[in-house]
Every structure is written in structure tokens, then in C-alpha cells.
C-alpha atoms as one frame of an Amber mdcrd trajectory, in Angstrom:
protein
   1.344  68.231 -45.403   4.840  66.521 -45.173   3.399  63.262 -44.100   5.210
  60.109 -45.879   4.506  56.789 -45.176   7.665  54.792 -45.464  11.161  55.724
 -44.063  13.136  55.418 -47.018  11.129  57.390 -49.398  10.720  61.106 -49.703
  12.799  63.569 -47.866  13.623  61.487 -44.704  15.197  58.081 -44.099  15.192
  56.235 -40.650  17.882  53.486 -39.838  17.870  51.333 -36.844  20.607  49.285
 -35.409  18.515  46.176 -35.630  14.693  45.772 -36.241  14.610  42.789 -33.951
  16.009  42.825 -30.520  16.016  40.876 -27.293  13.453  42.114 -24.928  14.708
  44.682 -22.744  17.844  45.498 -24.424  18.937  48.871 -26.231  17.676  50.061
 -29.238  19.866  52.934 -31.688  18.089  54.797 -34.467  18.833  57.719 -36.636
  16.692  59.761 -38.948  18.183  61.815 -41.763  16.508  64.856 -43.283  17.370
  66.086 -46.846  16.051  69.668 -46.818  16.098  70.249 -50.582  13.463  67.285
 -50.848  11.136  68.348 -48.148   8.986  71.260 -49.887   8.477  74.205 -47.370
  11.464  73.319 -45.199  14.194  74.308 -48.018  15.083  77.773 -46.206  13.725
  77.266 -42.469  15.331  75.597 -39.604  14.749  71.873 -39.539  14.019  70.590
 -35.877  13.429  66.838 -35.845  11.665  64.903 -33.310  10.941  61.065 -32.203
   7.628  59.309 -31.212   7.636  55.809 -30.181   4.191  54.783 -31.293   2.386
  57.760 -29.807   4.668  58.637 -27.109   7.159  61.323 -27.318  11.036  60.432
 -26.704  14.338  62.623 -27.185  16.893  62.248 -29.383  19.962  64.634 -30.144
  20.396  66.391 -33.598  23.308  67.621 -35.638  24.254  68.828 -39.186  24.986
  66.034 -41.492  26.844  65.937 -44.647  25.660  67.591 -47.670  23.306  69.871
 -46.004  21.555  67.097 -44.070  20.098  67.102 -40.554  20.683  63.949 -38.490
  19.099  62.790 -35.528  20.268  60.060 -33.234  18.319  58.343 -30.844  18.947
  55.713 -28.009  16.601  53.881 -26.144  18.196  52.032 -23.387  15.705  49.276
 -22.464  13.136  48.315 -25.062  10.490  46.692 -23.202   7.657  46.399 -25.901
   7.123  43.432 -27.863   6.441  45.483 -30.986   6.373  49.084 -31.675   6.682
  51.863 -34.623   9.450  54.527 -34.185   8.279  57.686 -36.021  10.653  60.375
 -37.281   8.734  63.819 -37.028   9.483  67.412 -38.313   8.091  70.728 -37.199
   5.956  72.587 -40.032   3.933  75.187 -39.383   3.546  74.626 -35.738   2.791
  70.791 -36.039   4.504  67.812 -35.844   4.525  65.778 -39.410   5.673  62.404
 -39.524   8.017  61.659 -42.243   9.726  58.521 -41.480   9.267  55.502 -39.687
  11.013  51.971 -38.630   9.110  48.993 -37.182  10.786  47.226 -34.232  10.090
  43.810 -32.487  11.511  42.399 -29.561  11.346  38.958 -27.907  13.437  36.141
 -26.985  15.170  33.249 -28.515  13.007  30.531 -28.919  12.158  28.194 -26.142
  13.335  24.449 -26.234  10.603  22.129 -27.481   9.602  19.857 -24.763   8.148
  16.336 -24.277   8.339  15.187 -27.892   6.450  11.898 -28.560   5.469  10.029
 -31.721   3.086   7.541 -32.481   3.074   5.188 -36.031  -0.254   4.756 -37.663
  -0.561   1.280 -39.210  -3.160   2.433 -41.419  -0.913   4.671 -43.646   2.182
   4.385 -41.881   2.538   7.884 -40.863   4.200   8.925 -38.123   2.408  11.654
 -35.914   4.863  13.478 -33.675   3.583  15.983 -30.933   5.483  17.879 -28.479
   5.322  21.182 -26.172   6.268  24.446 -27.372   7.437  26.107 -24.149   7.374
  29.936 -23.290   6.476  32.166 -26.008   9.100  34.120 -27.617   6.887  37.013
 -28.811   8.730  36.880 -32.212   7.526  34.797 -35.597   9.245  31.541 -35.255
   9.442  28.891 -37.629   8.956  25.155 -36.389   9.931  22.006 -38.134  10.120
  18.227 -37.300  13.477  17.016 -38.296  14.547  13.530 -39.050  17.532  11.702
 -40.095  17.959   7.953 -41.028  21.111   5.598 -39.932  22.377   6.316 -43.305
  20.328   9.500 -44.683  21.024  13.217 -43.964  18.652  15.118 -41.874  15.554
  16.520 -43.548  12.410  18.357 -42.926  10.073  15.536 -42.007   6.879  17.853
 -41.491   5.975  21.412 -40.878   3.104  22.173 -38.229   0.219  24.550 -39.490
  -1.966  26.827 -37.844   0.208  27.273 -34.659  -0.255  23.545 -33.741   2.315
  21.608 -31.945   2.086  18.368 -33.969   2.566  17.000 -37.590   2.800  13.972
 -39.365   5.967  12.569 -41.239   4.879  10.696 -44.283   5.767   6.819 -45.058
   8.168   7.855 -47.765  10.626   9.494 -45.478  10.702   6.818 -42.739  12.827
   3.605 -42.431  10.796   1.128 -40.807  12.623  -1.352 -38.554  15.541   0.650
 -38.422  16.741   3.368 -36.100  15.874   7.081 -37.006  16.556  10.030 -35.364
  14.054  12.631 -34.689  13.655  15.872 -33.313  11.806  19.252 -33.273  13.816
  22.671 -34.282  12.283  26.130 -33.518  14.052  28.964 -35.227  13.554  32.866
 -34.977  15.693  35.947 -35.863  17.410  35.685 -32.257  18.598  31.776 -32.404
  17.329  28.215 -32.614  16.380  25.866 -30.196  16.308  21.741 -30.451  14.451
  19.468 -28.297  15.819  16.488 -27.103  16.630  13.912 -29.951  14.467  10.628
 -30.196  16.386   7.433 -31.417  13.588   5.112 -32.400  12.433   2.598 -34.826
   9.147   3.925 -36.142   7.474   0.469 -35.591   8.504   0.712 -31.973   6.231
   3.195 -31.545   3.440   1.623 -33.493  -0.122   1.609 -31.811  -2.039  -1.602
 -32.853  -5.717  -2.180 -33.278  -7.086  -4.051 -30.168  -7.628  -7.651 -30.183
 -10.876  -9.275 -30.214 -12.082 -11.801 -27.282 -13.765 -14.893 -29.251 -14.824
 -17.159 -26.131 -14.413 -17.204 -22.294 -15.570 -20.601 -20.748 -15.219 -22.314
 -17.152 -12.997 -25.038 -16.738 -14.971 -28.006 -15.526 -15.693 -29.238 -13.130
 -16.237 -27.009 -10.088 -12.682 -25.068 -10.299 -12.280 -21.157  -9.989 -10.495
 -21.167 -13.569 -11.671 -19.950 -16.820 -10.036 -20.336 -20.403 -10.064 -17.746
 -22.838  -9.309 -17.341 -26.599  -8.778 -14.239 -28.817  -7.669 -12.955 -32.318
  -5.090 -10.372 -32.733  -6.031  -7.532 -35.127  -5.773  -7.667 -38.778  -2.247
  -6.795 -40.125  -0.520  -7.772 -36.691  -0.645 -11.474 -37.160   3.231 -11.447
 -38.160   4.111  -9.487 -35.136   5.495 -10.898 -31.834   2.820  -9.426 -29.405
   2.588  -8.951 -25.725  -1.230  -8.918 -24.657  -2.534  -7.918 -21.142  -5.992
  -9.045 -19.721  -7.951  -7.453 -17.346 -11.230  -8.000 -15.830 -13.472  -6.940
 -12.858 -16.919  -8.004 -11.281 -19.792  -5.238 -11.575 -19.113  -4.267  -7.836
 -15.526  -3.885  -8.178 -14.017  -0.587  -8.465 -10.591  -1.786  -9.423  -9.565
  -4.009 -12.599  -7.446  -7.120 -11.927  -4.707  -7.132 -14.583  -2.241  -9.628
 -15.792   0.045 -10.175 -18.945  -1.374 -13.152 -21.090   1.754 -13.579 -23.289
   1.821 -14.100 -27.321  -0.580 -17.018 -27.845  -4.187 -17.039 -28.798  -5.225
 -18.652 -25.628  -4.982 -18.492 -21.681  -6.111 -19.542 -18.284  -6.848 -17.727
 -15.120  -7.711 -18.933 -11.870  -9.062 -17.526  -8.659 -12.542 -16.378  -9.906
 -15.648 -16.414  -7.803 -18.213 -18.763  -8.568 -21.479 -18.032 -10.213 -20.485
 -14.056 -10.615 -20.465 -12.020 -13.756 -17.123 -10.483 -14.909 -16.347  -8.023
 -17.659 -13.406  -8.856 -19.518 -10.962  -6.734 -21.846  -7.620  -7.063 -23.539
  -4.964  -5.025 -25.391  -1.626  -5.798 -27.089   1.622  -4.395 -28.037   4.748
  -5.326 -29.939   6.563  -7.606 -27.434   9.865  -6.827 -29.201   9.707  -3.044
 -29.012  11.196  -0.644 -26.497   9.888   0.918 -23.478   8.376   3.371 -25.982
   5.924   0.972 -27.578   2.469   1.703 -26.927  -0.641  -0.558 -25.953  -3.724
  -0.736 -28.123  -6.723   0.536 -27.040  -8.621  -1.924 -24.744 -11.010  -4.328
 -26.917 -14.580  -3.970 -26.425 -15.638  -5.758 -23.170 -17.444  -9.014 -22.702
 -19.207 -10.158 -19.860 -19.183 -13.689 -18.693 -20.769 -15.513 -15.810 -18.622
 -18.423 -14.191 -20.420 -21.447 -13.000 -22.036 -22.007  -9.703 -20.772 -24.395
  -7.191 -22.593 -25.637  -3.826 -22.319 -22.716  -1.057 -19.582 -23.355   1.230
 -18.682 -21.910   4.809 -20.977 -21.366   7.818 -24.118 -19.252   8.180 -23.974
 -16.389  10.884 -27.124 -17.309  12.832 -29.160 -16.404  16.027 -32.282 -17.491
  17.890 -35.071 -17.141  20.421 -36.916 -19.759  21.951 -39.841 -20.158  24.430
 -41.892 -23.062  25.378 -44.992 -23.544  23.622 -48.372 -23.316  25.095 -49.534
 -27.024  25.041 -47.761 -30.090  24.328 -44.115 -29.310  25.712 -43.091 -28.104
  22.638 -40.377 -25.416  21.908 -41.301 -22.249  19.577 -37.855 -21.330  17.977
 -37.531 -17.913  16.117 -34.206 -18.383  13.761 -32.285 -15.861  12.024 -29.347
 -15.865   9.995 -27.172 -13.906   7.406 -27.145 -14.581   3.731 -23.574 -16.032
   2.761 -21.240 -13.517   1.131 -20.756 -13.967  -2.586 -17.339 -15.586  -1.971
 -19.214 -18.342   0.118 -22.687 -18.470  -1.732 -20.533 -19.486  -4.855 -24.002
 -18.264  -7.431 -27.533 -17.200  -6.789 -28.781 -18.745  -3.612 -32.480 -20.240
  -4.084 -33.302 -21.116  -0.663 -32.494 -22.044   2.977 -33.265 -25.226   4.655
 -33.514 -26.084   8.596 -33.793 -29.490   9.867 -33.751 -30.981  13.258 -31.133
 -33.447  12.389 -27.897 -33.762  10.084 -27.645 -34.749   6.518 -26.826 -38.732
   6.712 -26.811 -41.336   4.048 -29.950 -43.371   4.377 -31.605 -41.301   6.827
 -34.444 -38.769   6.347 -34.347 -35.279   7.208 -36.878 -33.766   9.249 -37.167
 -30.453   7.493 -38.819 -27.711   9.670 -38.173 -24.598   7.254 -37.543 -24.266
   3.566 -37.591 -20.615   2.657 -36.070 -17.962   0.376 -36.206 -15.537   3.537
 -33.405 -15.151   6.392 -35.574 -16.192   8.806 -38.254 -18.603  10.027 -40.316
 -19.726  12.970 -40.923 -23.194  13.618 -42.117 -25.412  16.411 -39.502 -28.230
  17.686 -40.024 -31.109  20.170 -39.108 -30.392  24.008 -35.546 -31.092  24.857
 -34.318 -30.035  21.072 -30.929 -28.880  21.452 -29.582 -28.080  18.280 -31.055
 -27.520  14.423 -29.224 -27.330  11.185 -29.112 -24.693   8.626 -28.043 -24.818
   5.167 -27.946 -22.853   2.081 -28.567 -24.107  -1.683 -28.248 -23.074  -5.133
 -28.560 -24.558  -8.573 -25.432 -26.451  -8.122 -26.079 -27.847  -4.679 -26.336
 -27.675  -0.712 -24.030 -26.391   1.812 -22.701 -28.396   4.779 -25.240 -27.708
   7.569 -24.420 -25.227   9.981 -25.034 -26.558  13.497 -27.373 -23.843  15.561
 -27.013 -24.834  19.348 -30.164 -23.802  21.133 -28.859 -23.024  24.861 -30.462
 -20.538  27.358 -28.358 -17.401  27.820 -26.709 -17.664  31.160 -24.597 -15.139
  33.125 -24.345 -11.265  32.901 -24.540  -9.505  29.788 -21.948  -6.991  28.833
 -21.917  -3.462  30.976 -21.592  -0.044  30.144 -23.240  -0.621  26.579 -23.266
   2.665  24.527 -23.317   3.808  20.655 -21.944   6.897  18.896 -22.507   8.229
  15.348 -19.693   7.384  12.890 -21.742   8.599   9.631 -24.838   9.615   8.350
 -26.003   5.507   8.241 -23.725   3.962  10.598 -23.124   3.630  14.490 -20.257
   2.717  16.579 -21.277   0.484  19.502 -18.979   0.021  22.991 -19.065  -1.991
  25.504 -17.576  -3.555  28.434 -16.770  -7.305  28.440 -18.347  -9.882  31.034
 -15.842 -11.617  33.399 -17.141 -15.072  31.958 -15.218 -16.182  28.615 -16.908
 -15.081  25.731 -17.100 -16.955  22.357 -18.805 -14.071  20.226 -20.950 -11.417
  20.510 -24.562 -11.038  19.099 -25.631  -7.141  18.604 -29.362  -6.471  17.753
 -30.834  -2.967  17.225 -34.332  -1.780  16.134 -35.393   1.743  14.785 -37.210
   3.494  17.555 -40.986   4.428  16.579 -44.100   4.802  18.078 -44.869   0.719
  17.296 -41.376  -1.064  17.131 -41.690  -3.872  14.511 -39.830  -7.132  14.099
 -36.446  -6.279  12.048 -34.932  -9.758  11.109 -31.989  -8.112   9.651 -31.150
  -5.692  12.667 -28.363  -7.743  14.191 -24.831  -8.907  13.409 -22.397 -11.302
  14.983 -18.979 -10.568  16.196 -16.801 -13.490  16.605 -13.855 -11.790  17.877
 -14.034 -12.811  21.570 -11.469  -9.726  22.652 -13.767  -7.266  20.673 -15.144
  -4.497  22.898 -16.901  -2.502  19.796 -18.271  -3.073  16.517 -19.573  -1.051
  13.743 -23.269  -0.964  12.596 -23.670   0.077   9.102 -26.770   0.476   6.478
 -29.287   0.760   9.316 -30.530   4.003  11.054 -31.533   3.555  14.611 -29.857
   2.933  18.160 -28.716  -0.522  19.185 -30.968  -2.551  21.657 -28.666  -4.873
  23.485 -25.720  -7.032  23.009 -25.713 -10.615  24.224 -22.419 -12.916  25.200
 -22.698 -16.292  23.777
């Protein structure tokens, strides 16, 4: 056999125009056979052929100087990223590979993108990361370069294992001074550089989060709180900008605001008797727009102090004469106040026959934790007074006027689904002026029961529709007030 593994040894040598070419460009090669060095071919005719990996390709053959045989080959478009080009000779009717050249093709390196750096204050190493861009298909060396204001460019670090990040050690950094930092990618076809960052490494330092020390309501019965916090160790000498965020458990979005540099702050606008979760983070206030916020501090919960309930209660009623004594049997229902008006946890409700006045005892007919009560009132009672109370006090009474319903109810009542657990109720307004509408509904069952919460009040006197949510069932009727 004449098989020889290397193109520059034995009786054949293979030369290529360039072993690394742009993908899709032409490749030229030549194979020179020295007859006297090829045993078995000294007297016979030498026939040279080519193979690209395992595919035959055609070249031209001529006699060279000193009795050599030369074959030239041109591949007009080399579309493989890597291939072996073999030079072969015919011997005893078989092709023998006598020389080889390895060819690689690709592109110049792509420009590295989105370079960013962050300074670790524990070891003051500057960790930078970037995106490499399109694969060049060629071996590419990547290095992070840095230069100081008065220092030449040096290699700050080299990524390992094909990663796109590395860390510049502290001795190569100039803190509190501008530095120029960029990524350089080089292969056999060229060099590409990322955009150059001009930063003071301290501007991209990521601080440890602060610690919330105390949260207190500001007395008395205001909606403000006072906070105190400590900055992270090692940042006491820095000018900091800190941000506070908080939310109630049922809120989906945080409320955020800058607190400034001091270790205390006041914030107002909180609901009374409501639990909030607070967090803080900080960054250097003198840094550029590239500065990083610290992570958010561990959350801290705080419940604001309570205040007596405010506002009025939506109430609805039914009444009929009692069997004896000329008294009135009243069925009163109301809606629990919203959190904004409850100002804490409502402990109960009080219904009286007269409003609270100094020096006058109340005639209480109901004191309950429910949102409904039945009671007996003297004949001729035209109004009762409803209030809610919590640990901080009692709301101003809501006057409930017990009047007989007069006039015609709205016409054209209809309901259409608005979702799996909601209905739109539509009606035509009556001719008489309306103050508000009360909608009542109840689930249709074999034995309908009393539903104290299946009603709602619409105070928009111009309304002709209302959305019922959270209860399944058909509305019963809509009454004008």
C-alpha cells in the first residue's frame, strides 16, 4: 500500500491556497507526486485524483519539474465548515490516499453585544458578561480588555469553557476613576470588538440590601407611619439612594417611592388596621444610570393602628305589622364596610331607635356580629340608626328611613350571564324620580331559603344596569327607593 497519513511526507505533498477561508469562497490546492519516492510507481504512469472527504472532485494534471507529476484543483464554492481534501493515486486498480490537507471555513467573528459589568464588593472583582452573537464556525479567542485613564490596554480576563463572562481581578481595576472596558473576539478571518464601556467600577457596584429595623404608626389616628433602617455593612461611608415598597396582602401591585439617604422616613396614605409588607433596597446616589440596585431586603410585616369606622352603611329592610300590640316587625340587612371605611377589624354592629346624643340613653334593638337582624319596634317608627364598631370606636350612625314602597317598580327586568359567577341585570327606569336602586336575588331551589347577602344597592340614579358578582342564581326583583 502507498497510503501515507501526512501531506508533506513520503512521495506526495499537498498545498492549499489557505487552510482557513471565508465560507462560500473558492479553495485552490495542488498535489505533487515524486515518482521515485513512491515504490511501485517508478516506471508506470501516475494518475492523480482528488476526494473531498469521501466525495470525488476533479482536478487537472500536468508534468512538473524534476520528473514530478502535479495536479491542481479549484473548488469554486467551499460550503463546508470543515473538510479533508485528499490527494490519491491509482495503484493496482485501486485509489490510494497519499496526501491530505485539512480546510476550515467560516466567518469573521461577530461583534459581541450587550456588555455589562457589576462590581462585587466582597472581593472587588468586576464580573462582566456579554452576548457572543452568531457562531463563526472557526476557533475564536475572546478576551475582556480594560484600560485605565493613564494605563495601556491589558487583558482583564479570559472566559473559560465557552462561557460569555469572566471577572477582572481587583489589581487591574482603578476604583473611583473612569476605565474603558470592551470585549475583543479574534479568529483567523478577523477581529471584532464590542461597544466600549466608560465606567468607574464603583458606579456598577451592587450593594447588599439594607435592614428594616422598626416600623411604627404615628399617633394619633393619622394614616402615617415612621420607618427606620440600617444600611449594609461596608456602605456606611457611601452616599446612598434607597427605595421603599409596600403592599397589603390582597394588593397585586407594590407601592414604591424613594426614601432618600437618611436612615428614617415617614409615609402617609395607609389604610387603618391593615397589614402591610415592607421591603427596601439601595444604590449609590452619586453613580451613573448604570448603577445597580441592591436586592430587596427581607420582607417585614406591620399592621397599622385602628381608627373608628367611617362612612355610611348600605342598608335594606322589610317591615310588617306585628300580630298584637300595634308594633312593627322589621327585618334589617346591611353590607359590611369596605376596608377603607372599616379602619380595622369590625367587631360588631349596633341598631338603635334614636341617634346617639349626649346625656341620652340609647334604645338598642340589635347588637350583633352578623350583617342582618330582626327586631320589633313601636308602631309609627319611621327611622332607625345603624352603626359599626371596632376596637378603636364606633362609626357615626347611618339613618335608615322605614318608608312604605310607593309607585311602580322598574319594568323590563332581565339578566344575562357576564361570566361563570356573575350576571348583568338590566331594567327600564320608572317615571318617578329615583334616589337609588336595590337589587335582590336568590338561588332557585326546591325550598328557597333566606339569603341575607343576596342584595346590593346601586346609588347611581341614572343607572339601568348592574353587575352581580360572586353569587350564582337569578335576580329576584329590583325596587326603586
